[in-house]
C-alpha positions as CSV (number, residue, x, y, z in Angstrom):
1,A,-6.8,11.7,21.1
2,V,-7.7,15.1,19.8
3,R,-5.3,17.7,18.5
4,F,-6.0,21.2,17.1
5,D,-4.1,22.8,14.3
6,A,-2.0,25.9,15.0
7,S,-4.9,28.2,13.9
8,G,-7.3,26.5,16.3
9,H,-9.9,26.3,13.6
10,Y,-9.6,22.5,12.9
11,C,-9.0,19.4,14.9
12,V,-8.0,15.8,14.2
13,T,-9.3,12.9,16.2
14,A,-7.7,9.4,16.6
15,S,-10.0,6.5,17.2
16,S,-10.5,2.9,18.1
17,D,-12.2,2.5,14.7
18,R,-8.6,2.6,13.2
19,T,-9.1,6.0,11.6
20,L,-8.2,9.7,11.9
21,K,-10.8,12.3,11.2
22,L,-10.2,16.0,10.4
23,W,-13.0,18.2,11.7
24,N,-14.2,21.8,11.7
25,P,-15.5,21.6,15.3
26,F,-17.3,24.9,15.1
27,K,-19.6,23.7,12.4
28,S,-19.6,20.0,13.5
29,L,-18.3,19.3,10.0
30,L,-16.3,16.2,9.1
31,I,-13.8,17.2,6.4
32,Q,-11.7,14.2,5.8
33,T,-11.0,10.6,7.0
34,Y,-7.5,9.1,7.0
35,T,-7.0,5.3,7.0
36,G,-4.1,2.9,7.1
37,H,-3.9,1.5,10.6
38,G,-4.8,-2.1,11.3
39,Y,-5.8,-1.5,14.9
40,Q,-6.9,1.4,17.1
41,V,-5.1,4.7,16.7
42,L,-3.8,6.0,20.1
43,D,-2.4,9.4,19.2
44,V,-2.2,12.0,16.4
45,D,-0.3,15.3,15.9
46,I,-0.5,18.0,13.2
47,S,2.7,19.5,11.7
48,P,3.4,23.2,12.5
49,D,2.4,24.1,8.9
50,S,-0.8,22.0,9.1
51,K,0.3,20.1,5.9
52,Q,0.9,16.7,7.5
53,L,-0.4,14.4,10.3
54,I,1.5,11.8,12.2
55,S,-0.4,8.9,13.9
56,A,0.6,6.2,16.3
57,G,-1.3,3.0,16.9
58,V,-1.7,-0.4,18.6
59,D,-0.5,-2.0,15.3
60,T,3.1,-0.8,16.2
61,L,3.0,1.6,13.3
62,A,3.3,5.4,12.8
63,F,1.8,6.9,9.6
64,L,2.7,10.2,8.1
65,F,-0.2,11.6,6.1
66,D,-0.6,14.4,3.6
67,V,-3.5,16.4,5.0
68,P,-5.1,17.6,1.7
69,T,-5.0,14.3,-0.1
70,A,-5.4,12.0,2.9
71,T,-2.6,9.9,1.4
72,P,-0.2,8.0,3.6
73,V,3.2,9.5,2.7
74,R,5.2,7.1,4.9
75,R,4.6,4.1,7.0
76,L,7.1,3.8,9.9
77,G,7.8,0.9,12.2
78,G,6.0,-2.4,12.5
79,A,7.2,-5.6,14.3
80,T,9.6,-6.6,11.5
81,S,11.3,-3.2,11.1
82,G,10.8,-1.2,14.2
83,H,8.7,-1.3,17.4
84,T,7.4,-4.6,18.6
85,S,4.8,-3.1,20.9
86,R,2.1,-0.5,20.5
87,L,3.0,3.2,20.0
88,H,1.4,5.4,22.6
89,A,2.4,8.8,21.4
90,C,3.7,10.8,18.5
91,R,4.7,14.5,18.0
92,F,6.0,16.9,15.5
93,L,8.7,19.1,17.0
94,A,9.7,22.4,15.4
95,P,13.5,22.8,15.5
96,T,14.6,25.5,17.9
97,N,15.8,28.7,16.2
98,A,15.1,27.2,12.7
99,P,13.8,29.3,9.8
100,K,10.0,29.4,9.6
101,N,9.8,27.0,6.7
102,A,12.2,24.4,8.2
103,P,10.8,20.9,8.4
104,A,9.6,19.5,11.7
105,V,11.1,16.5,13.4
106,L,8.9,13.4,14.0
107,V,8.9,11.6,17.4
108,A,7.0,8.4,18.2
109,T,7.1,6.4,21.4
């Protein structure tokens, strides 16, 4: 999966190598690598403010990452406390009619 940030200047890729990678695609420049998944990562999304990433993987987990530090902020799910099968998709949803700085909602399926 590939997702661009709101500015269109950066993109994040999700891969079978269990990582997420932040790129400047116009310069072919790898900026950051995000790790945490135990199996391939099937989807990724970037928060509306570009400060966080959410990822979904075959390992039944969703990870919320802080973009600048590449730190997992939260690990969601897993067979013992959530989904028992792979997660195929994840999204940030901006609340309708919310103030500009309102937090986004996470969705994983």
